[in-house]
GULUM-591838 format. One record per residue (C-alpha): residue number from 1; x, y, z. Coordinates in Angstrom, 2 decimals. Each point is the difference from the previous one (the first is absolute). Layout:
BEGIN
<site NUM,<X,Y,Z>>
...
END
This chain:
BEGIN
<site 1,<0.01,0.38,-0.11>>
<site 2,<1.37,3.17,-1.12>>
<site 3,<0.48,1.98,3.08>>
<site 4,<-1.87,3.07,-0.97>>
<site 5,<-3.01,-2.71,0.77>>
<site 6,<1.25,-0.99,2.92>>
<site 7,<-0.51,3.58,1.09>>
<site 8,<-3.49,0.53,-1.02>>
<site 9,<-0.38,-2.66,3.68>>
<site 10,<1.31,2.23,1.56>>
<site 11,<-2.64,-0.16,2.71>>
<site 12,<2.01,-2.87,0.88>>
<site 13,<2.52,1.66,2.01>>
<site 14,<-2.90,3.14,0.80>>
<site 15,<-0.80,-2.85,2.69>>
<site 16,<2.94,-1.07,1.36>>
<site 17,<1.72,3.50,0.49>>
<site 18,<-3.67,1.66,1.21>>
<site 19,<0.43,-2.12,2.39>>
<site 20,<3.13,0.60,1.46>>
<site 21,<-1.93,1.98,-0.23>>
<site 22,<10.09,8.68,5.19>>
<site 23,<3.52,2.24,1.86>>
<site 24,<1.72,2.68,-0.51>>
<site 25,<1.38,3.74,1.44>>
<site 26,<1.50,3.14,-1.07>>
<site 27,<2.90,-1.83,-1.07>>
<site 28,<-1.15,-2.82,-0.94>>
<site 29,<-0.21,0.32,-4.28>>
<site 30,<-4.19,-0.47,-1.33>>
<site 31,<-0.50,-3.50,-1.27>>
<site 32,<-0.29,2.11,-3.04>>
<site 33,<2.28,0.04,-3.51>>
<site 34,<0.79,3.14,-2.39>>
<site 35,<-3.89,2.25,-0.42>>
<site 36,<-1.60,-1.60,-2.30>>
<site 37,<-1.73,0.98,-3.36>>
<site 38,<-3.52,1.62,0.52>>
<site 39,<-3.43,-2.36,-0.39>>
<site 40,<-1.62,2.26,-1.62>>
<site 41,<-0.49,3.25,-1.37>>
<site 42,<-2.12,1.85,2.48>>
<site 43,<3.88,-1.30,2.34>>
<site 44,<2.38,1.04,-2.47>>
<site 45,<2.50,1.70,1.31>>
<site 46,<-1.22,-2.10,3.66>>
<site 47,<2.42,-1.81,1.14>>
<site 48,<0.20,-2.79,3.02>>
<site 49,<2.41,1.14,2.27>>
<site 50,<-0.36,-2.56,3.19>>
<site 51,<-1.14,-0.40,3.44>>
<site 52,<3.62,1.74,1.54>>
<site 53,<-1.51,3.06,-1.73>>
<site 54,<-3.11,0.59,2.27>>
<site 55,<2.72,-0.99,3.02>>
<site 56,<0.25,3.76,0.64>>
<site 57,<-3.58,1.28,0.04>>
<site 58,<-2.00,-3.54,0.85>>
<site 59,<3.10,-1.83,1.86>>
<site 60,<-2.92,-1.29,2.66>>
<site 61,<-1.79,-1.69,-2.02>>
<site 62,<2.54,-1.81,-2.48>>
<site 63,<1.86,-0.98,2.32>>
<site 64,<-3.07,-1.77,1.43>>
<site 65,<-1.14,-1.37,-4.09>>
<site 66,<3.03,-1.39,-0.56>>
<site 67,<-0.83,-3.05,2.87>>
<site 68,<-3.16,-0.25,-2.26>>
<site 69,<-0.46,-3.76,-1.54>>
<site 70,<-1.02,2.85,-3.51>>
<site 71,<3.33,0.99,0.23>>
<site 72,<1.56,-2.64,0.61>>
<site 73,<-1.45,-2.37,-2.28>>
<site 74,<2.03,0.27,-2.34>>
<site 75,<4.08,0.34,0.06>>
<site 76,<3.83,-0.61,-1.16>>
<site 77,<1.14,-3.89,1.43>>
<site 78,<1.85,0.06,2.47>>
<site 79,<0.95,-2.11,3.11>>
<site 80,<-2.72,2.67,2.14>>
<site 81,<-2.66,-0.21,-2.33>>
<site 82,<0.12,-3.79,-1.27>>
<site 83,<-1.85,-1.68,3.15>>
<site 84,<0.14,-3.39,-1.13>>
<site 85,<3.26,-2.05,2.07>>
<site 86,<3.45,-1.11,-2.20>>
<site 87,<1.09,-2.51,2.30>>
<site 88,<0.32,-3.42,-0.31>>
<site 89,<-2.99,-1.67,0.35>>
<site 90,<-2.22,3.25,0.06>>
<site 91,<0.57,0.01,-3.51>>
<site 92,<-1.37,-2.20,-2.45>>
<site 93,<-3.59,-0.27,-1.46>>
<site 94,<-0.20,-3.62,-1.35>>
<site 95,<-2.58,-0.80,-2.28>>
<site 96,<-0.07,-3.19,-0.08>>
<site 97,<3.24,-3.41,0.17>>
<site 98,<1.47,1.65,-3.36>>
<site 99,<-0.82,3.31,0.29>>
<site 100,<1.50,2.85,1.63>>
<site 101,<0.76,4.04,1.18>>
<site 102,<2.61,1.23,1.58>>
<site 103,<0.72,3.36,1.87>>
<site 104,<3.90,0.59,0.00>>
<site 105,<1.61,3.25,1.63>>
<site 106,<3.40,1.08,-2.02>>
<site 107,<1.90,2.54,-0.62>>
<site 108,<-1.48,1.56,-2.81>>
<site 109,<-3.44,-0.30,1.78>>
<site 110,<-3.30,-2.10,0.70>>
<site 111,<-0.25,-2.91,-2.89>>
<site 112,<-2.75,-2.81,-0.41>>
<site 113,<1.25,-3.17,-1.05>>
<site 114,<-2.64,-2.11,-2.38>>
<site 115,<1.08,-4.11,0.66>>
<site 116,<-0.93,-2.33,-1.85>>
<site 117,<1.36,-3.84,1.14>>
<site 118,<2.94,2.06,1.46>>
<site 119,<1.00,1.48,-2.60>>
<site 120,<0.01,4.13,-0.26>>
<site 121,<-2.52,1.09,-2.62>>
<site 122,<-0.68,3.71,0.45>>
<site 123,<1.71,2.33,2.10>>
<site 124,<-1.80,3.66,0.00>>
<site 125,<1.16,2.91,2.53>>
<site 126,<-2.66,1.97,2.61>>
<site 127,<-0.04,3.38,-2.04>>
<site 128,<-3.55,0.98,2.23>>
<site 129,<-1.52,-1.04,3.16>>
<site 130,<-4.16,0.25,-1.17>>
<site 131,<-2.11,0.57,3.68>>
<site 132,<0.92,1.58,3.13>>
<site 133,<-0.19,-3.04,1.54>>
<site 134,<-2.69,0.71,1.94>>
<site 135,<-1.83,-3.64,-1.54>>
<site 136,<2.88,-1.25,-2.15>>
<site 137,<2.10,1.20,-2.60>>
<site 138,<0.40,-0.88,-3.89>>
<site 139,<3.70,1.00,-1.44>>
<site 140,<0.92,0.81,-3.66>>
<site 141,<3.00,0.15,-2.54>>
<site 142,<1.83,2.21,-2.38>>
<site 143,<0.19,-1.52,-4.09>>
<site 144,<1.30,2.56,-2.01>>
<site 145,<-2.76,2.52,0.52>>
<site 146,<-2.75,-1.98,1.04>>
<site 147,<-1.04,-1.81,3.22>>
<site 148,<-0.74,-2.98,0.87>>
<site 149,<-1.84,-2.14,3.63>>
<site 150,<2.46,-2.22,1.73>>
<site 151,<-2.08,-4.01,0.44>>
<site 152,<0.19,0.42,3.48>>
<site 153,<-1.02,2.13,2.29>>
<site 154,<-0.74,1.18,3.92>>
<site 155,<-3.11,-0.57,2.56>>
<site 156,<0.09,1.65,2.98>>
<site 157,<-2.24,-1.41,2.26>>
<site 158,<2.00,-3.80,-0.82>>
<site 159,<3.02,1.74,0.42>>
<site 160,<0.54,-2.07,-3.80>>
<site 161,<1.35,0.18,-3.46>>
<site 162,<-2.83,-1.19,-1.71>>
<site 163,<-1.34,-0.63,-4.03>>
<site 164,<-0.53,3.49,-1.57>>
<site 165,<-3.85,0.41,-0.13>>
<site 166,<-0.82,-1.77,-4.05>>
<site 167,<3.29,-1.48,-0.13>>
<site 168,<0.67,-3.63,-1.06>>
<site 169,<-0.64,-2.08,2.79>>
<site 170,<2.42,-2.35,-1.26>>
<site 171,<2.75,1.85,-1.76>>
<site 172,<1.81,2.86,0.75>>
<site 173,<-0.55,2.80,-2.77>>
<site 174,<1.33,3.34,-1.00>>
<site 175,<-1.45,1.22,-3.02>>
<site 176,<-2.86,2.15,1.63>>
<site 177,<0.45,3.96,-0.84>>
<site 178,<-0.89,3.11,1.89>>
<site 179,<-2.54,2.24,-1.90>>
<site 180,<0.43,3.74,1.24>>
<site 181,<-3.83,-0.41,1.68>>
<site 182,<1.67,-1.66,2.84>>
<site 183,<2.19,2.54,0.45>>
<site 184,<-2.98,2.62,-0.58>>
<site 185,<-1.05,-1.66,3.30>>
<site 186,<3.78,-1.27,1.95>>
<site 187,<1.31,3.47,-0.75>>
<site 188,<-0.54,3.47,-0.85>>
<site 189,<1.57,0.91,-3.36>>
<site 190,<1.66,-3.10,-2.47>>
<site 191,<1.61,1.63,-3.39>>
<site 192,<-2.12,-2.79,-2.26>>
<site 193,<-1.01,-0.75,-3.83>>
<site 194,<-1.17,-3.30,-1.22>>
<site 195,<2.49,-1.37,-2.83>>
<site 196,<-1.76,-2.44,-2.45>>
<site 197,<0.96,-3.18,-0.29>>
<site 198,<1.92,0.60,3.42>>
<site 199,<-2.17,1.10,3.67>>
<site 200,<-0.13,3.48,1.34>>
<site 201,<3.86,0.87,-0.12>>
<site 202,<0.88,2.98,3.60>>
<site 203,<2.65,2.46,-2.70>>
<site 204,<3.50,0.58,2.68>>
<site 205,<-2.39,-1.97,2.73>>
<site 206,<-1.01,2.90,1.68>>
<site 207,<-2.51,-0.79,2.10>>
<site 208,<-0.68,2.12,3.53>>
<site 209,<-0.71,-3.08,1.84>>
<site 210,<-2.64,-0.06,2.85>>
<site 211,<-3.81,2.23,0.44>>
<site 212,<1.98,3.55,1.00>>
<site 213,<-1.91,3.36,0.66>>
<site 214,<0.45,0.68,-3.81>>
<site 215,<-2.32,-3.20,-0.24>>
<site 216,<-2.88,2.03,1.06>>
<site 217,<0.83,3.04,-0.11>>
<site 218,<1.30,0.91,-3.46>>
<site 219,<3.77,0.77,-0.92>>
<site 220,<1.60,2.17,2.25>>
<site 221,<1.81,2.35,-2.26>>
<site 222,<-1.64,2.85,-0.68>>
<site 223,<-1.64,-0.40,3.54>>
<site 224,<3.49,-0.08,2.05>>
<site 225,<1.67,2.52,-2.41>>
<site 226,<-2.98,2.09,0.45>>
<site 227,<-0.04,0.18,3.63>>
<site 228,<4.14,0.08,0.63>>
<site 229,<-0.60,3.87,-1.74>>
<site 230,<-2.69,0.20,2.25>>
<site 231,<0.55,-1.00,3.76>>
<site 232,<-2.33,1.78,1.15>>
<site 233,<-2.86,-1.15,-1.55>>
<site 234,<-2.15,-2.92,1.73>>
<site 235,<-2.12,-0.84,-2.11>>
<site 236,<1.09,-2.50,-3.05>>
<site 237,<0.22,0.66,-2.74>>
<site 238,<0.58,-2.26,-3.28>>
<site 239,<-0.81,-3.50,1.90>>
<site 240,<-3.00,-1.86,0.45>>
<site 241,<-2.10,0.53,3.22>>
<site 242,<-2.23,-2.74,0.88>>
<site 243,<-1.94,2.03,2.22>>
<site 244,<-1.57,2.17,-3.23>>
<site 245,<-1.03,-3.17,-1.78>>
<site 246,<-3.32,-1.47,-0.43>>
<site 247,<-0.23,-3.90,1.69>>
<site 248,<-0.34,-1.46,-2.82>>
<site 249,<3.55,1.83,-1.52>>
<site 250,<1.36,-1.69,3.77>>
<site 251,<-2.29,-3.29,-0.43>>
<site 252,<2.02,-0.33,-4.12>>
<site 253,<3.27,1.44,1.54>>
<site 254,<0.56,-3.64,2.07>>
<site 255,<-2.91,-2.28,-2.60>>
<site 256,<3.14,0.74,-2.85>>
<site 257,<2.23,-3.08,2.19>>
<site 258,<-3.37,-1.49,2.35>>
<site 259,<-2.00,-0.54,-1.86>>
<site 260,<0.70,-3.16,-2.16>>
<site 261,<1.44,-0.33,-3.62>>
<site 262,<-1.17,2.76,-2.27>>
<site 263,<-0.26,0.53,-3.48>>
<site 264,<2.53,2.49,-1.41>>
<site 265,<-1.57,2.71,-1.76>>
<site 266,<2.59,2.10,0.23>>
<site 267,<4.16,-0.96,0.08>>
<site 268,<1.71,-0.63,3.48>>
<site 269,<0.27,2.60,2.17>>
<site 270,<-1.89,2.79,-1.70>>
<site 271,<-3.42,-0.52,2.67>>
<site 272,<0.99,3.04,2.85>>
<site 273,<-1.44,0.77,3.07>>
<site 274,<-3.02,1.70,0.16>>
<site 275,<-1.13,-1.64,-3.90>>
<site 276,<-2.73,-1.76,-1.01>>
<site 277,<1.29,-3.26,0.56>>
<site 278,<-2.63,-2.01,-2.88>>
<site 279,<1.60,2.75,-2.24>>
<site 280,<3.60,-1.87,0.46>>
<site 281,<-0.53,-3.84,0.28>>
<site 282,<-3.83,-1.92,1.11>>
<site 283,<-1.05,-2.75,2.43>>
<site 284,<0.21,-3.48,-0.55>>
<site 285,<-3.38,-0.59,1.52>>
<site 286,<-3.48,1.36,0.02>>
<site 287,<-1.57,1.68,2.74>>
<site 288,<-2.52,-2.47,0.44>>
<site 289,<2.77,-2.61,0.82>>
<site 290,<1.27,1.58,2.47>>
<site 291,<-0.87,-1.70,3.39>>
<site 292,<1.24,-2.78,-1.92>>
<site 293,<4.31,1.39,-0.64>>
<site 294,<2.38,-2.46,1.76>>
<site 295,<1.82,2.32,2.59>>
<site 296,<3.09,0.37,-1.72>>
<site 297,<1.02,2.43,-2.42>>
<site 298,<-4.02,1.75,0.28>>
<site 299,<-0.18,1.68,2.96>>
<site 300,<-1.18,3.15,-1.28>>
<site 301,<-3.22,-2.05,-1.70>>
<site 302,<0.02,-1.33,3.81>>
<site 303,<-0.16,3.04,1.67>>
<site 304,<-2.68,1.79,-2.47>>
<site 305,<-1.93,-3.33,0.63>>
<site 306,<-0.37,0.16,4.04>>
<site 307,<-3.01,2.02,1.40>>
<site 308,<2.39,2.20,1.61>>
<site 309,<1.38,1.17,-2.98>>
<site 310,<-3.99,0.36,-1.87>>
<site 311,<-1.68,1.90,2.94>>
<site 312,<2.81,2.47,0.67>>
<site 313,<0.69,3.22,-2.66>>
<site 314,<3.50,0.30,1.18>>
<site 315,<1.91,-3.12,0.54>>
<site 316,<2.88,-0.81,-1.88>>
<site 317,<3.18,-1.41,0.59>>
<site 318,<1.47,2.45,2.08>>
<site 319,<-2.67,0.08,2.75>>
<site 320,<1.42,-3.41,1.06>>
<site 321,<4.03,0.03,-1.07>>
<site 322,<1.82,2.67,0.36>>
<site 323,<2.75,-0.66,-2.53>>
<site 324,<3.14,2.26,1.44>>
<site 325,<0.42,-2.28,2.98>>
<site 326,<0.56,-3.80,0.33>>
<site 327,<-3.23,-1.78,1.46>>
<site 328,<-0.19,-3.30,-1.66>>
<site 329,<-1.13,-2.81,2.09>>
<site 330,<-1.09,3.01,3.42>>
<site 331,<-3.27,-1.47,0.21>>
<site 332,<-0.44,2.29,2.78>>
<site 333,<-0.32,3.06,-1.58>>
<site 334,<-1.94,-1.10,-2.82>>
<site 335,<-2.18,-1.06,1.83>>
<site 336,<-0.76,3.75,2.03>>
<site 337,<-0.35,1.18,-3.54>>
<site 338,<-2.66,-2.08,0.07>>
<site 339,<-1.63,0.90,3.45>>
<site 340,<0.27,4.15,-1.45>>
<site 341,<-2.93,-1.01,-2.27>>
<site 342,<-1.34,-3.15,1.75>>
<site 343,<-0.73,1.78,3.81>>
<site 344,<-4.11,-1.25,0.56>>
<site 345,<-0.88,3.55,-1.17>>
<site 346,<1.41,1.18,-4.05>>
<site 347,<-0.23,-3.96,-0.72>>
<site 348,<-0.11,-3.66,1.56>>
<site 349,<1.15,-1.60,3.30>>
<site 350,<1.28,-3.12,0.22>>
<site 351,<-3.00,-2.88,0.90>>
<site 352,<2.45,-2.03,1.71>>
<site 353,<-0.50,-0.33,3.63>>
<site 354,<2.79,-1.56,0.95>>
<site 355,<2.26,2.72,-1.65>>
<site 356,<1.16,2.78,1.84>>
<site 357,<0.75,3.53,-1.38>>
<site 358,<3.28,-0.92,1.01>>
<site 359,<0.63,-2.88,-1.82>>
<site 360,<-1.69,1.90,-3.32>>
<site 361,<2.04,2.75,-0.22>>
<site 362,<3.29,-2.35,-0.08>>
<site 363,<-0.97,-2.44,-2.20>>
<site 364,<-4.26,0.35,-1.96>>
<site 365,<2.52,-0.46,-3.07>>
<site 366,<0.07,-4.07,0.12>>
<site 367,<-4.23,-0.34,0.03>>
<site 368,<-0.44,2.53,-2.46>>
<site 369,<2.95,-0.12,-2.59>>
<site 370,<1.76,-3.13,1.22>>
<site 371,<2.67,-1.91,-1.72>>
<site 372,<-1.65,-1.98,-3.36>>
<site 373,<2.02,-2.37,-2.06>>
<site 374,<0.65,0.63,-3.87>>
<site 375,<-1.33,-1.44,-2.74>>
<site 376,<2.58,0.74,-2.24>>
<site 377,<3.07,0.04,1.97>>
<site 378,<1.64,-3.23,1.59>>
<site 379,<2.96,-0.46,1.99>>
<site 380,<1.69,-2.97,-1.75>>
<site 381,<2.91,-1.01,2.43>>
<site 382,<2.80,-2.62,0.27>>
<site 383,<-1.81,-2.13,2.60>>
<site 384,<-3.93,0.07,-1.26>>
<site 385,<-1.31,-0.34,3.31>>
<site 386,<1.01,3.54,0.38>>
<site 387,<-1.61,0.77,-3.10>>
<site 388,<-2.32,2.02,-0.23>>
<site 389,<-2.64,3.36,-1.11>>
<site 390,<0.63,3.40,0.63>>
<site 391,<-0.99,1.51,2.72>>
<site 392,<-2.05,3.83,-0.49>>
<site 393,<-1.33,2.09,1.96>>
<site 394,<-3.61,0.51,-1.92>>
<site 395,<-0.89,4.10,-0.34>>
<site 396,<-3.86,-1.56,-0.23>>
<site 397,<-1.12,1.47,2.92>>
<site 398,<-3.07,-2.27,1.41>>
<site 399,<-0.44,-2.64,2.36>>
<site 400,<1.56,-3.34,-0.33>>
<site 401,<-1.37,-2.56,2.25>>
<site 402,<2.32,-2.87,0.01>>
<site 403,<2.95,3.12,0.78>>
<site 404,<-1.78,1.14,3.21>>
<site 405,<-0.64,-3.41,1.27>>
<site 406,<3.57,-0.26,0.40>>
<site 407,<0.59,3.48,1.31>>
<site 408,<-2.27,-0.67,2.53>>
<site 409,<1.55,-3.11,1.11>>
<site 410,<3.36,2.00,0.51>>
<site 411,<-1.75,2.72,2.19>>
<site 412,<-1.27,-2.86,2.41>>
END
């Protein structure tokens, strides 16, 4: 099959990367290439500058954001960014008696080496880490100016190497190309072009890693220049401010990456916060099927199918999530935000008499937004008895009887 046909199946890659789906200071260079080309006519002349340029005015926000899963969702591969172990006995993924992949640390970097009956077949270096490491990571390697996914990923819940989802279960392959759609959600910008019969090329390997300030606020070159020349001006110029946008504009900014695989209408990276997303890509699901969505990949669709969302004219992703702060897995923080509305006055209160208020403020999430098994992502481990579906916290806010029963047992 020609590489260009493989690219058309990019949604399989998205399923891998979305579920896997950040650190710096003034003295640490930003994880950013030199100034990149403008994205479109309206951005002509407005260049990316990197988060380090934001530190002088927004130090606290930047330093907090550098610790979030968004910022850490892509990074150059290194001893600190790769979660998996390279120690003997812990550095293998075994497919069967004949096939395995070994993870090896060498002087020139970290490598995945595929073996067949003890004979090395292919060796590729870890070049890019995709995934913050909260749930898992997958890895990419460069071949010329093309990116490919390595066959072995890492699963944090089991602390083990595992087969990259969607790859063959019996033999390691190193041939899955990475289209720009993946980097659009796991990075701030990448210069990319589709080459007929070859796939997606990244000229000069120009990638801005992580979902950084400029991914949501737009290129900051003009903003930084203007405020450097007008230090007394407190109103932000030439920068996107979510507070000045409508509800759907804010939702669309998140839905770009959190609404599952989408059909592209315009080139990758052309969507900018504040745009209407459906003018750039269309959802691969219908509104009538929202309640049947898989928990993996489309948290936006699950949210908008919830009564909480449908009965509110203000609720959006930022009602619960502060993207500038690392709040991952802090159920108490999210529960307290639920309680701001569900206080028994403005909205219904918990009807379970066994649950006291202190328990609600620490965890109402496991009952109404539980971790559910994905029907699309299966974690294949060397020990088949440990293989299992990926668990993702659903964003469809509802009553889950089985999970509520389990929670009630845990508090007694």
